[in-house]
FIPATI-265278 format. One record per residue: x, y, z of N, C-alpha, C in turn. Coordinates in steps of 0.02 Angstrom, whole numbers. Layout:
<rs>
((X, Y, Z), (X, Y, Z), (X, Y, Z))
...
</rs>
This chain:
<rs>
((50, -59, -11), (-1, -5, 16), (57, 78, 21))
((28, 110, -25), (65, 184, -58), (21, 236, 17))
((101, 257, 75), (74, 274, 87), (33, 354, 78))
((-19, 375, 132), (-83, 443, 117), (-24, 493, 137))
((17, 545, 128), (63, 577, 172), (27, 675, 135))
((57, 702, 211), (0, 760, 208), (56, 816, 144))
((38, 863, 147), (63, 886, 118), (145, 924, 100))
((175, 925, 56), (218, 950, 95), (241, 1011, 119))
((316, 1026, 162), (348, 975, 169), (347, 932, 213))
((391, 871, 225), (390, 857, 287), (473, 780, 263))
((492, 737, 262), (552, 699, 322), (537, 607, 272))
((583, 613, 228), (587, 530, 197), (665, 501, 240))
((636, 438, 279), (696, 402, 304), (710, 333, 234))
((775, 326, 209), (782, 302, 168), (805, 230, 206))
((783, 157, 180), (816, 139, 223), (813, 61, 156))
((891, 47, 158), (904, 15, 83), (973, -34, 139))
((942, -119, 125), (977, -179, 161), (985, -229, 92))
((1044, -284, 118), (1054, -351, 105), (1052, -409, 153))
((997, -436, 159), (1003, -474, 198), (1072, -528, 229))
((1083, -520, 271), (1129, -600, 272), (1082, -665, 256))
((1157, -713, 260), (1093, -766, 211), (1095, -806, 305))
((1122, -787, 367), (1102, -794, 432), (1058, -792, 459))
((1004, -711, 433), (924, -698, 459), (892, -746, 448))
((870, -753, 521), (815, -799, 507), (745, -809, 519))
((692, -839, 572), (647, -845, 594), (656, -773, 653))
((711, -751, 680), (711, -711, 725), (728, -658, 707))
((758, -653, 635), (720, -546, 569), (667, -561, 583))
((625, -589, 558), (551, -600, 532), (508, -571, 578))
((532, -594, 627), (464, -592, 699), (506, -507, 728))
((563, -480, 720), (579, -435, 732), (553, -384, 680))
((543, -379, 608), (510, -358, 551), (449, -343, 574))
((423, -373, 583), (360, -372, 616), (328, -346, 684))
((360, -351, 736), (358, -309, 834), (410, -225, 732))
((445, -210, 727), (448, -160, 696), (383, -114, 682))
((351, -176, 618), (293, -111, 588), (270, -125, 584))
((218, -144, 683), (167, -133, 716), (196, -49, 782))
((285, -32, 822), (287, 3, 810), (312, 50, 830))
((323, 52, 747), (332, 128, 695), (275, 153, 701))
((220, 129, 702), (159, 152, 684), (128, 203, 771))
((190, 192, 800), (140, 206, 873), (206, 275, 891))
((248, 289, 807), (279, 325, 837), (242, 417, 846))
((232, 437, 896), (259, 542, 870), (317, 560, 807))
((241, 572, 766), (301, 613, 712), (285, 553, 667))
((280, 516, 651), (278, 430, 629), (210, 432, 563))
((232, 459, 476), (167, 462, 453), (124, 422, 393))
((174, 377, 399), (194, 289, 354), (227, 269, 341))
((221, 194, 311), (288, 186, 305), (289, 130, 222))
((326, 124, 177), (352, 81, 117), (394, 37, 113))
((369, -34, 96), (439, -80, 74), (429, -131, 63))
((479, -143, -4), (495, -204, -37), (537, -236, -5))
((549, -288, -9), (618, -336, -48), (616, -415, -66))
((657, -421, -112), (704, -470, -159), (771, -466, -106))
((793, -502, -173), (886, -480, -158), (900, -417, -106))
((864, -367, -143), (878, -306, -100), (820, -280, -75))
((813, -281, 3), (766, -221, 23), (780, -171, 27))
((729, -115, 23), (704, -70, 16), (649, -44, 87))
((635, 0, 126), (608, 37, 162), (600, 123, 177))
((556, 183, 152), (535, 230, 167), (489, 254, 189))
((514, 280, 279), (452, 302, 318), (462, 392, 280))
((412, 371, 333), (392, 466, 312), (368, 482, 395))
((404, 546, 410), (399, 566, 459), (378, 669, 477))
((353, 690, 537), (334, 748, 508), (404, 805, 528))
((444, 777, 540), (521, 814, 570), (595, 774, 579))
((633, 793, 577), (702, 778, 609), (680, 740, 677))
((670, 796, 714), (677, 758, 801), (605, 686, 801))
((560, 675, 769), (532, 640, 767), (603, 573, 739))
((617, 582, 669), (675, 534, 664), (712, 499, 703))
((747, 541, 742), (794, 551, 793), (745, 518, 873))
((721, 519, 878), (657, 485, 944), (646, 411, 928))
((629, 393, 855), (615, 329, 826), (675, 268, 833))
((713, 339, 796), (821, 303, 803), (836, 284, 862))
((828, 340, 894), (827, 318, 997), (790, 237, 1034))
((722, 241, 985), (697, 228, 1032), (717, 136, 1064))
((684, 103, 1123), (734, 61, 1179), (745, -19, 1080))
((680, -39, 1087), (654, -94, 1043), (705, -66, 947))
((719, -33, 948), (724, 8, 898), (827, 12, 868))
((824, 37, 938), (903, 15, 949), (934, -58, 961))
((909, -89, 971), (893, -147, 996), (891, -180, 913))
((837, -184, 883), (848, -216, 798), (900, -182, 786))
((932, -127, 773), (991, -85, 739), (1045, -166, 767))
((1057, -141, 826), (1093, -188, 833), (1096, -232, 808))
((1048, -291, 796), (1023, -356, 789), (1059, -326, 720))
((1070, -296, 689), (1048, -301, 600), (1101, -304, 606))
((1163, -263, 626), (1234, -258, 615), (1241, -311, 626))
((1273, -339, 682), (1304, -411, 719), (1280, -471, 640))
((1198, -487, 636), (1191, -538, 639), (1146, -525, 554))
((1077, -500, 561), (1069, -501, 474), (1065, -475, 421))
((1125, -418, 442), (1131, -362, 385), (1194, -393, 333))
((1204, -391, 264), (1297, -431, 247), (1286, -330, 232))
((1248, -292, 230), (1248, -190, 231), (1204, -173, 211))
((1192, -108, 238), (1138, -91, 251), (1171, 11, 220))
((1110, 60, 207), (1122, 117, 217), (1055, 153, 236))
((1032, 228, 260), (1031, 269, 279), (1022, 328, 265))
((940, 343, 209), (972, 403, 178), (896, 446, 226))
((930, 492, 211), (871, 562, 267), (852, 621, 204))
((797, 586, 197), (777, 654, 128), (713, 713, 179))
((714, 771, 149), (654, 851, 142), (629, 809, 68))
((578, 805, 107), (520, 818, 33), (520, 859, 3))
((510, 902, -18), (497, 981, -67), (421, 977, -80))
((408, 887, -133), (376, 887, -183), (343, 811, -218))
((279, 820, -187), (248, 787, -241), (214, 768, -276))
((191, 692, -315), (123, 709, -364), (111, 621, -350))
((67, 629, -418), (50, 561, -430), (-32, 556, -440))
((-76, 505, -462), (-113, 479, -472), (-177, 430, -447))
</rs>
């Protein structure tokens, strides 16, 4: 589903990753937990995600402060640590200000 975002400007966090072959059921469990937890965060607007050999998740936020609060949320910190330790071969995070959008 495509997120219903508010009028611009707002922020997008683009998380791209390549999973490690060792990522197992615990990865899937944590991914489901993060999907639920992020929706409870102040300033969260929505997210979209796709995974094949390359995973991409784009989340939308009202402010840089809201993004920082999510980055530092306790369970999310654990997920980040586990991601670096065993779930991802590599990842990159990009934070952007969305100044224009269009679609149909």
